[in-house]
One Martini backbone bead per residue (centre of mass of N, CA, C, O) as a GRO file, in nm:
protein
  388
    1MET     BB    1   0.097   0.036   0.023
    2SER     BB    2   0.075   0.352  -0.004
    3GLN     BB    3   0.107   0.651   0.159
    4ILE     BB    4  -0.163   0.764   0.074
    5ASP     BB    5  -0.332   0.528   0.170
    6GLU     BB    6  -0.242   0.535   0.462
    7ASP     BB    7  -0.331   0.827   0.530
    8LEU     BB    8  -0.628   0.794   0.459
    9ARG     BB    9  -0.692   0.564   0.650
   10ARG     BB   10  -0.595   0.709   0.916
   11ASN     BB   11  -0.775   0.991   0.885
   12SER     BB   12  -1.076   0.894   0.815
   13GLY     BB   13  -1.205   0.639   0.971
   14ILE     BB   14  -1.280   0.428   0.759
   15ASP     BB   15  -1.534   0.181   0.734
   16GLY     BB   16  -1.661  -0.132   0.598
   17ARG     BB   17  -1.873  -0.236   0.320
   18ILE     BB   18  -1.787  -0.393   0.012
   19MET     BB   19  -1.916  -0.419  -0.325
   20ILE     BB   20  -1.822  -0.615  -0.600
   21VAL     BB   21  -1.926  -0.559  -0.951
   22ASP     BB   22  -1.799  -0.810  -1.180
   23ASP     BB   23  -1.736  -1.016  -1.464
   24ASP     BB   24  -1.430  -0.973  -1.397
   25SER     BB   25  -1.204  -1.150  -1.214
   26VAL     BB   26  -0.955  -0.962  -1.222
   27SER     BB   27  -1.097  -0.710  -1.112
   28ARG     BB   28  -1.194  -0.829  -0.850
   29THR     BB   29  -0.911  -0.900  -0.740
   30LEU     BB   30  -0.790  -0.618  -0.751
   31PHE     BB   31  -0.990  -0.462  -0.577
   32ARG     BB   32  -0.969  -0.634  -0.326
   33SER     BB   33  -0.665  -0.578  -0.272
   34TRP     BB   34  -0.706  -0.267  -0.226
   35LEU     BB   35  -0.955  -0.296   0.010
   36ALA     BB   36  -0.900  -0.512   0.242
   37ALA     BB   37  -0.743  -0.334   0.457
   38ASP     BB   38  -1.023  -0.138   0.509
   39PHE     BB   39  -1.236  -0.361   0.419
   40ASN     BB   40  -1.526  -0.537   0.379
   41VAL     BB   41  -1.520  -0.776   0.117
   42ASP     BB   42  -1.734  -0.824  -0.168
   43ALA     BB   43  -1.804  -1.051  -0.453
   44VAL     BB   44  -1.959  -1.026  -0.780
   45SER     BB   45  -2.068  -1.114  -1.134
   46SER     BB   46  -2.369  -0.981  -1.102
   47GLY     BB   47  -2.663  -0.816  -1.080
   48GLU     BB   48  -2.834  -1.041  -0.952
   49ASP     BB   49  -2.638  -1.105  -0.714
   50CYS     BB   50  -2.643  -0.824  -0.595
   51LEU     BB   51  -2.945  -0.809  -0.517
   52LYS     BB   52  -2.950  -1.054  -0.335
   53ARG     BB   53  -2.720  -0.970  -0.135
   54CYS     BB   54  -2.833  -0.684  -0.040
   55LYS     BB   55  -3.079  -0.789   0.131
   56ASP     BB   56  -2.851  -0.888   0.355
   57TYR     BB   57  -2.575  -0.733   0.351
   58ARG     BB   58  -2.561  -0.428   0.325
   59PRO     BB   59  -2.370  -0.224   0.207
   60ASP     BB   60  -2.192   0.089   0.199
   61LEU     BB   61  -2.084   0.000  -0.095
   62ILE     BB   62  -2.077   0.009  -0.465
   63LEU     BB   63  -1.883  -0.146  -0.718
   64LEU     BB   64  -1.989  -0.082  -1.058
   65ASP     BB   65  -2.022  -0.223  -1.346
   66VAL     BB   66  -2.144  -0.148  -1.653
   67MET     BB   67  -2.041  -0.388  -1.835
   68MET     BB   68  -2.287  -0.646  -1.854
   69PRO     BB   69  -2.448  -0.918  -1.879
   70GLU     BB   70  -2.795  -0.897  -1.913
   71MET     BB   71  -2.723  -0.701  -1.645
   72ASP     BB   72  -2.647  -0.399  -1.615
   73GLY     BB   73  -2.550  -0.135  -1.420
   74TYR     BB   74  -2.800   0.041  -1.452
   75GLU     BB   75  -3.024  -0.161  -1.384
   76THR     BB   76  -2.910  -0.241  -1.112
   77CYS     BB   77  -2.930   0.037  -0.978
   78VAL     BB   78  -3.232   0.086  -1.010
   79LYS     BB   79  -3.321  -0.167  -0.845
   80LEU     BB   80  -3.168  -0.103  -0.587
   81LYS     BB   81  -3.315   0.181  -0.522
   82GLU     BB   82  -3.595   0.048  -0.452
   83PHE     BB   83  -3.465  -0.088  -0.151
   84ALA     BB   84  -3.177   0.085  -0.144
   85ASP     BB   85  -2.953   0.326   0.019
   86ILE     BB   86  -2.676   0.287  -0.183
   87PRO     BB   87  -2.383   0.360  -0.276
   88VAL     BB   88  -2.262   0.430  -0.620
   89ILE     BB   89  -1.981   0.317  -0.817
   90PHE     BB   90  -1.876   0.353  -1.129
   91ALA     BB   91  -1.721   0.130  -1.371
   92THR     BB   92  -1.532   0.239  -1.665
   93ALA     BB   93  -1.382   0.251  -1.996
   94SER     BB   94  -1.552   0.507  -2.041
   95SER     BB   95  -1.557   0.887  -2.098
   96SER     BB   96  -1.824   0.950  -2.186
   97LEU     BB   97  -2.100   1.148  -2.141
   98ASP     BB   98  -2.322   0.934  -2.175
   99ILE     BB   99  -2.224   0.741  -1.955
  100GLN     BB  100  -2.237   0.946  -1.718
  101LEU     BB  101  -2.538   1.021  -1.742
  102ARG     BB  102  -2.648   0.733  -1.703
  103ALA     BB  103  -2.530   0.690  -1.422
  104PHE     BB  104  -2.682   0.927  -1.280
  105ASP     BB  105  -2.971   0.842  -1.366
  106ALA     BB  106  -2.953   0.561  -1.206
  107GLY     BB  107  -2.797   0.664  -0.908
  108GLY     BB  108  -2.517   0.757  -0.903
  109GLU     BB  109  -2.245   0.913  -0.720
  110ASP     BB  110  -2.015   0.790  -0.910
  111ILE     BB  111  -1.721   0.788  -1.141
  112ILE     BB  112  -1.483   0.553  -1.291
  113THR     BB  113  -1.198   0.521  -1.499
  114LYS     BB  114  -1.058   0.296  -1.688
  115PRO     BB  115  -0.784   0.314  -1.565
  116PHE     BB  116  -0.689   0.312  -1.210
  117ALA     BB  117  -0.592   0.416  -0.912
  118SER     BB  118  -0.602   0.323  -0.586
  119GLU     BB  119  -0.613   0.605  -0.464
  120ILE     BB  120  -0.872   0.698  -0.609
  121LEU     BB  121  -1.059   0.477  -0.514
  122LEU     BB  122  -1.026   0.517  -0.209
  123ARG     BB  123  -1.118   0.811  -0.202
  124LYS     BB  124  -1.400   0.782  -0.323
  125ILE     BB  125  -1.508   0.578  -0.120
  126SER     BB  126  -1.460   0.741   0.137
  127LEU     BB  127  -1.628   0.992   0.055
  128ALA     BB  128  -1.896   0.845   0.008
  129ILE     BB  129  -1.927   0.733   0.292
  130GLN     BB  130  -1.914   0.997   0.440
  131ARG     BB  131  -2.162   1.125   0.308
  132LYS     BB  132  -2.366   0.908   0.393
  133ARG     BB  133  -2.322   0.933   0.701
  134LYS     BB  134  -2.388   1.230   0.721
  135GLN     BB  135  -2.672   1.208   0.602
  136ASP     BB  136  -2.782   1.007   0.812
  137LYS     BB  137  -2.735   1.191   1.053
  138GLU     BB  138  -2.908   1.428   0.956
  139ASN     BB  139  -3.168   1.260   0.931
  140ILE     BB  140  -3.187   1.184   1.224
  141GLU     BB  141  -3.195   1.471   1.334
  142LYS     BB  142  -3.436   1.564   1.170
  143ASN     BB  143  -3.634   1.349   1.279
  144LEU     BB  144  -3.599   1.427   1.572
  145LEU     BB  145  -3.695   1.719   1.546
  146HIS     BB  146  -3.966   1.648   1.424
  147SER     BB  147  -4.061   1.475   1.661
  148MET     BB  148  -4.037   1.699   1.873
  149ALA     BB  149  -4.231   1.896   1.736
  150MET     BB  150  -4.476   1.707   1.729
  151ASN     BB  151  -4.485   1.656   2.036
  152PHE     BB  152  -4.523   1.950   2.112
  153LEU     BB  153  -4.786   1.998   1.952
  154SER     BB  154  -4.936   1.768   2.089
  155ALA     BB  155  -4.909   1.878   2.380
  156VAL     BB  156  -5.053   2.143   2.325
  157GLY     BB  157  -5.319   2.012   2.240
  158GLU     BB  158  -5.363   1.855   2.505
  159HIS     BB  159  -5.367   2.103   2.686
  160GLY     BB  160  -5.616   2.230   2.547
  161VAL     BB  161  -5.813   2.010   2.637
  162LEU     BB  162  -5.778   2.049   2.943
  163GLN     BB  163  -5.855   2.352   2.948
  164LYS     BB  164  -6.135   2.325   2.824
  165PHE     BB  165  -6.250   2.140   3.042
  166MET     BB  166  -6.212   2.321   3.287
  167GLN     BB  167  -6.385   2.560   3.190
  168ALA     BB  168  -6.648   2.393   3.153
  169SER     BB  169  -6.674   2.235   3.433
  170LEU     BB  170  -6.694   2.484   3.631
  171ASN     BB  171  -7.002   2.544   3.497
  172SER     BB  172  -7.132   2.295   3.594
  173GLY     BB  173  -7.475   2.193   3.712
  174SER     BB  174  -7.433   1.883   3.625
  175HIS     BB  175  -7.357   1.555   3.571
  176LYS     BB  176  -7.429   1.547   3.274
  177GLU     BB  177  -7.263   1.789   3.180
  178LEU     BB  178  -6.993   1.679   3.284
  179GLY     BB  179  -6.995   1.416   3.112
  180GLN     BB  180  -6.997   1.560   2.836
  181HIS     BB  181  -6.722   1.698   2.867
  182LEU     BB  182  -6.560   1.432   2.888
  183VAL     BB  183  -6.636   1.309   2.622
  184GLU     BB  184  -6.527   1.546   2.446
  185ALA     BB  185  -6.234   1.539   2.543
  186ILE     BB  186  -6.170   1.247   2.446
  187GLN     BB  187  -6.258   1.306   2.152
  188ASP     BB  188  -6.029   1.519   2.097
  189PHE     BB  189  -5.821   1.263   2.075
  190GLY     BB  190  -5.978   1.055   1.876
  191LEU     BB  191  -6.187   0.902   2.083
  192ASP     BB  192  -6.375   0.642   2.171
  193ASN     BB  193  -6.644   0.669   2.426
  194CYS     BB  194  -6.734   0.575   2.774
  195VAL     BB  195  -6.940   0.703   3.054
  196LEU     BB  196  -6.951   0.692   3.419
  197ILE     BB  197  -7.183   0.837   3.652
  198ARG     BB  198  -7.189   0.852   3.996
  199GLY     BB  199  -7.501   0.843   4.195
  200ASP     BB  200  -7.818   0.876   4.266
  201GLU     BB  201  -7.808   0.902   3.932
  202SER     BB  202  -7.688   0.711   3.722
  203MET     BB  203  -7.477   0.753   3.419
  204ILE     BB  204  -7.448   0.706   3.054
  205LEU     BB  205  -7.198   0.824   2.825
  206THR     BB  206  -7.141   0.894   2.471
  207SER     BB  207  -6.985   0.925   2.136
  208HIS     BB  208  -7.218   0.687   1.999
  209GLY     BB  209  -7.465   0.692   2.174
  210GLU     BB  210  -7.561   0.401   2.259
  211PRO     BB  211  -7.481   0.172   2.473
  212SER     BB  212  -7.358  -0.118   2.511
  213ALA     BB  213  -7.381  -0.404   2.689
  214ILE     BB  214  -7.072  -0.432   2.745
  215GLU     BB  215  -7.021  -0.147   2.847
  216ILE     BB  216  -7.214  -0.159   3.085
  217SER     BB  217  -7.082  -0.399   3.225
  218ILE     BB  218  -6.794  -0.283   3.259
  219LEU     BB  219  -6.873  -0.027   3.419
  220GLU     BB  220  -7.021  -0.174   3.658
  221GLN     BB  221  -6.728  -0.353   3.704
  222SER     BB  222  -6.475  -0.154   3.725
  223SER     BB  223  -6.394  -0.158   4.032
  224SER     BB  224  -6.241  -0.452   3.984
  225ILE     BB  225  -6.005  -0.374   3.776
  226GLY     BB  226  -5.902  -0.087   3.844
  227ARG     BB  227  -5.768   0.199   3.754
  228ILE     BB  228  -5.589   0.068   3.510
  229PHE     BB  229  -5.692  -0.082   3.190
  230GLN     BB  230  -5.526  -0.272   2.919
  231PHE     BB  231  -5.639  -0.408   2.590
  232LYS     BB  232  -5.487  -0.303   2.363
  233SER     BB  233  -5.726  -0.065   2.243
  234ARG     BB  234  -5.837  -0.098   2.538
  235LEU     BB  235  -5.962   0.135   2.789
  236VAL     BB  236  -5.965   0.153   3.155
  237VAL     BB  237  -6.097   0.408   3.377
  238ASN     BB  238  -6.100   0.422   3.748
  239PHE     BB  239  -6.320   0.580   3.972
  240GLU     BB  240  -6.542   0.640   4.214
  241ARG     BB  241  -6.734   0.842   4.021
  242VAL     BB  242  -6.556   0.756   3.761
  243SER     BB  243  -6.583   0.603   3.428
  244ALA     BB  244  -6.384   0.476   3.139
  245ILE     BB  245  -6.407   0.400   2.785
  246VAL     BB  246  -6.165   0.295   2.536
  247THR     BB  247  -6.148   0.156   2.192
  248ASN     BB  248  -5.898   0.343   2.021
  249MET     BB  249  -5.609   0.306   2.089
  250PRO     BB  250  -5.298   0.368   2.017
  251LEU     BB  251  -5.027   0.137   1.877
  252ASP     BB  252  -4.786   0.289   1.703
  253ASP     BB  253  -4.747   0.496   1.965
  254LEU     BB  254  -4.633   0.468   2.275
  255GLU     BB  255  -4.585   0.760   2.373
  256LYS     BB  256  -4.866   0.872   2.298
  257ALA     BB  257  -5.033   0.663   2.452
  258GLY     BB  258  -4.922   0.734   2.735
  259ARG     BB  259  -5.012   1.031   2.732
  260ILE     BB  260  -5.313   0.982   2.691
  261ARG     BB  261  -5.359   0.803   2.935
  262ASP     BB  262  -5.287   1.021   3.145
  263ASN     BB  263  -5.499   1.230   3.054
  264ILE     BB  264  -5.750   1.053   3.104
  265ALA     BB  265  -5.700   1.007   3.402
  266MET     BB  266  -5.715   1.310   3.474
  267LEU     BB  267  -6.000   1.361   3.370
  268VAL     BB  268  -6.149   1.160   3.549
  269GLU     BB  269  -6.054   1.268   3.822
  270MET     BB  270  -6.164   1.554   3.785
  271THR     BB  271  -6.458   1.471   3.750
  272GLY     BB  272  -6.490   1.361   4.036
  273THR     BB  273  -6.436   1.630   4.175
  274MET     BB  274  -6.665   1.787   4.024
  275CYS     BB  275  -6.900   1.627   4.141
  276GLU     BB  276  -6.872   1.745   4.423
  277ASN     BB  277  -6.924   2.036   4.332
  278VAL     BB  278  -7.209   1.980   4.227
  279ASP     BB  279  -7.326   1.889   4.491
  280ILE     BB  280  -7.280   2.153   4.641
  281ARG     BB  281  -7.434   2.333   4.440
  282GLN     BB  282  -7.707   2.189   4.466
  283ALA     BB  283  -7.738   2.222   4.773
  284SER     BB  284  -7.718   2.532   4.767
  285LYS     BB  285  -7.966   2.575   4.589
  286ILE     BB  286  -8.167   2.453   4.780
  287ARG     BB  287  -8.110   2.635   5.019
  288ALA     BB  288  -8.174   2.899   4.869
  289GLU     BB  289  -8.466   2.832   4.807
  290GLN     BB  290  -8.554   2.794   5.099
  291MET     BB  291  -8.468   3.077   5.190
  292GLN     BB  292  -8.654   3.229   4.999
  293VAL     BB  293  -8.916   3.122   5.112
  294ALA     BB  294  -8.868   3.217   5.403
  295LEU     BB  295  -8.842   3.519   5.338
  296SER     BB  296  -9.113   3.559   5.202
  297THR     BB  297  -9.284   3.460   5.442
  298SER     BB  298  -9.173   3.656   5.656
  299TYR     BB  299  -9.258   3.914   5.513
  300GLN     BB  300  -9.561   3.861   5.506
  301GLU     BB  301  -9.602   3.816   5.812
  302THR     BB  302  -9.489   4.089   5.916
  303THR     BB  303  -9.688   4.262   5.760
  304LEU     BB  304  -9.942   4.144   5.897
  305LEU     BB  305  -9.862   4.205   6.191
  306ASN     BB  306  -9.844   4.514   6.156
  307GLU     BB  307 -10.135   4.553   6.071
  308MET     BB  308 -10.262   4.430   6.327
  309ARG     BB  309 -10.136   4.629   6.529
  310HIS     BB  310 -10.269   4.884   6.416
  311GLN     BB  311 -10.556   4.781   6.453
  312ALA     BB  312 -10.537   4.736   6.762
  313GLN     BB  313 -10.483   5.029   6.837
  314ALA     BB  314 -10.741   5.143   6.718
  315ASP     BB  315 -10.937   4.968   6.885
  316LEU     BB  316 -10.837   5.060   7.166
  317ARG     BB  317 -10.916   5.356   7.139
  318MET     BB  318 -11.217   5.306   7.100
  319LEU     BB  319 -11.263   5.154   7.370
  320LEU     BB  320 -11.177   5.383   7.557
  321GLN     BB  321 -11.381   5.591   7.456
  322LYS     BB  322 -11.629   5.414   7.527
  323LEU     BB  323 -11.568   5.395   7.828
  324VAL     BB  324 -11.595   5.694   7.889
  325ASP     BB  325 -11.883   5.726   7.784
  326ASP     BB  326 -12.022   5.513   7.967
  327VAL     BB  327 -11.946   5.639   8.239
  328SER     BB  328 -12.080   5.916   8.191
  329GLU     BB  329 -12.380   5.791   8.168
  330THR     BB  330 -12.384   5.695   8.491
  331TYR     BB  331 -12.415   5.955   8.662
  332GLY     BB  332 -12.725   5.997   8.691
  333TRP     BB  333 -12.784   5.703   8.851
  334LEU     BB  334 -12.567   5.735   9.097
  335GLY     BB  335 -12.591   6.001   9.283
  336ILE     BB  336 -12.379   6.225   9.227
  337THR     BB  337 -12.176   6.469   9.237
  338GLN     BB  338 -12.007   6.698   9.053
  339GLN     BB  339 -11.738   6.658   9.196
  340GLN     BB  340 -11.733   6.352   9.158
  341GLU     BB  341 -11.747   6.347   8.856
  342ASP     BB  342 -11.486   6.508   8.809
  343SER     BB  343 -11.297   6.311   8.958
  344ILE     BB  344 -11.355   6.058   8.786
  345SER     BB  345 -11.286   6.181   8.510
  346LYS     BB  346 -10.997   6.263   8.568
  347THR     BB  347 -10.895   5.983   8.637
  348MET     BB  348 -10.979   5.850   8.368
  349TYR     BB  349 -10.824   6.036   8.174
  350ASN     BB  350 -10.542   5.986   8.287
  351SER     BB  351 -10.536   5.683   8.229
  352VAL     BB  352 -10.588   5.701   7.925
  353GLU     BB  353 -10.343   5.876   7.859
  354LYS     BB  354 -10.130   5.674   7.949
  355ILE     BB  355 -10.210   5.446   7.761
  356LEU     BB  356 -10.166   5.614   7.496
  357ASN     BB  357  -9.868   5.677   7.545
  358VAL     BB  358  -9.773   5.389   7.546
  359LEU     BB  359  -9.878   5.315   7.263
  360GLU     BB  360  -9.712   5.530   7.114
  361ALA     BB  361  -9.425   5.442   7.199
  362THR     BB  362  -9.446   5.144   7.115
  363GLY     BB  363  -9.532   5.199   6.822
  364ILE     BB  364  -9.268   5.331   6.730
  365ARG     BB  365  -9.084   5.090   6.796
  366TYR     BB  366  -9.233   4.885   6.625
  367ASP     BB  367  -9.198   5.029   6.353
  368GLN     BB  368  -8.888   5.021   6.348
  369GLY     BB  369  -8.859   4.712   6.372
  370PHE     BB  370  -9.027   4.631   6.122
  371GLU     BB  371  -8.863   4.788   5.915
  372LYS     BB  372  -8.603   4.627   5.949
  373ILE     BB  373  -8.716   4.349   5.888
  374GLN     BB  374  -8.839   4.420   5.604
  375SER     BB  375  -8.578   4.513   5.469
  376SER     BB  376  -8.434   4.226   5.497
  377LEU     BB  377  -8.696   4.072   5.350
  378ARG     BB  378  -8.710   4.204   5.096
  379PRO     BB  379  -8.712   4.082   4.775
  380GLU     BB  380  -8.496   4.282   4.639
  381PHE     BB  381  -8.270   4.161   4.849
  382GLY     BB  382  -8.357   3.824   4.860
  383GLY     BB  383  -8.420   3.700   4.560
  384ASP     BB  384  -8.085   3.634   4.485
  385ILE     BB  385  -7.976   3.393   4.644
  386GLN     BB  386  -7.616   3.302   4.679
  387LEU     BB  387  -7.380   3.097   4.834
  388PHE     BB  388  -7.193   3.020   4.539
   0.00000   0.00000   0.00000
């Protein structure tokens, strides 16, 4: 091996497998002797043998003769590129432009004209393998970046589903409405699902109309399955208040499937928590309605009592006045003196005046008290009571 070959071998760090395809045994032997020190070399005598070997051997590069019987180098290269992305360097005895153009059209990466020096062949092979490995590395990095970008976009989309569910469920006023939001959220992941909401009146909601008999049976017995159970594309997620069945989990992307499974478990658990909030909200609504009825009744009753009190005061004044008049009419047949009549009348009027003063004072206090009570019970202040 020349010094140039040795330097190139030492500095390039290239190794790999080379397939020599040539119908001339002398050429095959010569090329193998040049390359064997640096590469694992295989050699075949026809295009047909090359295609058969490449399906298993998968070399890093093929040194392909152009002119061969039955299947020439061009046809061999075209058929090879149909199933394998392997660099091809054509070897030809002709330097014509037509030969070179046909070689490139067939998919060759380079062409070398016979006869050629071993240094040139070694350099072309090394550079071709370097380019292919660099390209493969760049493709891997590109695919990785693309996968990361798609995963990021997918995660953003999944986060949007969770956020949408939270916003909708916080305003849910019933278990049915909450269950519908859960069904829609799971459906936003592209999944067919069936949901059971447990409560005083348990209900089953689905993304596909009426639940099947087997779905109903699985949901009713889901508490014995465990928290999360998956068999192939079917997933069951079970919590105390809520259970869900998904029938078409993705199987081709394990990372995505795991992420979706976690998100569904989170959605089902949040729905269970929201069920308790709905219970509290409904109980508060009932208490508020009861309170509203009590306030309205109290307002009506206090209004009636106040009217009765005013009527009683007026009746008492009339009765006192009648009492005074009746006593005055008895003076004639009592046989008392005028002085005695005046003394009795004075005493009676003084007593009546004291009674009326007491009624007036207490009446003012009662009016103030009733006004405060009725102000607090008046419908325009208490008609829209909401405890939560």
